[in-house]
Kinemage of the C-alpha trace (Angstrom):
@kinemage 1
@onewidth
@group {chain A} dominant
@subgroup {mainchain}
@vectorlist {calphas} color= white
{ca met a 1} P 60.508 2.125 -2.144
{ca ile a 2} L 60.111 -0.486 0.546
{ca asn a 3} L 62.601 1.243 2.826
{ca ile a 4} L 61.003 4.649 2.301
{ca ser a 5} L 57.393 3.522 2.787
{ca gly a 6} L 58.251 1.787 6.072
{ca lys a 7} L 59.531 4.935 7.772
{ca glu a 8} L 57.150 7.028 9.851
{ca glu a 9} L 58.594 10.347 8.673
{ca thr a 10} L 58.110 9.543 4.990
{ca tyr a 11} L 55.671 11.717 3.084
{ca thr a 12} L 53.592 10.638 0.124
{ca tyr a 13} L 55.497 13.199 -1.933
{ca asp a 14} L 58.714 11.209 -1.406
{ca ile a 15} L 57.057 7.963 -2.462
{ca thr a 16} L 55.430 9.658 -5.452
{ca lys a 17} L 58.741 11.103 -6.578
{ca leu a 18} L 60.410 7.707 -6.355
{ca ile a 19} L 57.632 5.868 -8.218
{ca ser a 20} L 57.530 8.535 -10.935
{ca arg a 21} L 61.096 7.617 -11.899
{ca asp a 22} L 60.030 4.075 -12.821
{ca val a 23} L 57.847 4.058 -15.921
{ca leu a 24} L 56.840 0.394 -15.652
{ca leu a 25} L 55.823 0.705 -12.021
{ca ser a 26} L 53.905 3.925 -12.715
{ca thr a 27} L 52.053 2.197 -15.534
{ca lys a 28} L 51.210 -0.780 -13.343
{ca ile a 29} L 49.814 1.486 -10.612
{ca his a 30} L 47.697 3.383 -13.134
{ca lys a 31} L 46.321 0.108 -14.503
{ca val a 32} L 45.309 -0.964 -11.010
{ca val a 33} L 43.644 2.298 -10.008
{ca asn a 34} L 41.872 3.172 -13.278
{ca pro a 35} L 39.611 0.240 -14.179
{ca ser a 36} L 35.893 0.847 -14.326
{ca phe a 37} L 35.579 -1.310 -11.184
{ca tyr a 38} L 36.256 1.741 -8.995
{ca asn a 39} L 33.748 3.846 -10.961
{ca phe a 40} L 35.580 7.166 -10.499
{ca pro a 41} L 34.034 10.093 -12.382
{ca asn a 42} L 37.448 11.039 -13.836
{ca glu a 43} L 40.524 9.071 -14.762
{ca val a 44} L 43.267 9.077 -12.143
{ca val a 45} L 46.173 10.783 -13.874
{ca thr a 46} L 48.890 11.379 -11.297
{ca ile a 47} L 50.784 8.995 -9.074
{ca gln a 48} L 49.875 11.228 -6.120
{ca gln a 49} L 46.161 10.631 -6.786
{ca ala a 50} L 46.722 6.899 -7.183
{ca leu a 51} L 48.714 6.719 -3.957
{ca thr a 52} L 45.976 8.561 -2.108
{ca ile a 53} L 43.305 6.222 -3.447
{ca leu a 54} L 45.180 2.939 -3.081
{ca gly a 55} L 47.146 3.736 0.068
{ca thr a 56} L 50.790 3.127 0.803
{ca asn a 57} L 50.302 -0.510 1.840
{ca ala a 58} L 48.680 -1.425 -1.473
{ca val a 59} L 51.363 0.405 -3.424
{ca arg a 60} L 54.063 -1.329 -1.381
{ca ser a 61} L 52.449 -4.667 -2.270
{ca leu a 62} L 52.433 -3.740 -5.950
{ca val a 63} L 56.122 -2.882 -5.756
{ca leu a 64} L 56.949 -6.190 -4.074
{ca phe a 65} L 54.849 -8.118 -6.588
{ca ser a 66} L 56.529 -6.377 -9.528
{ca leu a 67} L 59.985 -7.369 -8.265
{ca phe a 68} L 59.280 -11.074 -8.786
């Protein structure tokens, strides 16, 4: 994930596909993006939506944090 997100030619689809393979990481990202703090009208369901909302830098930080 860290290698992929650092490349300029990487698309969010590639990152989404990689994250979707890891259930624990997907769950952690959904927990971050779905609290009532953000006050979205609908629940964020897909990793693609979460990545768009949080941004690749925030997701990269979540990945690094989950490794330790």
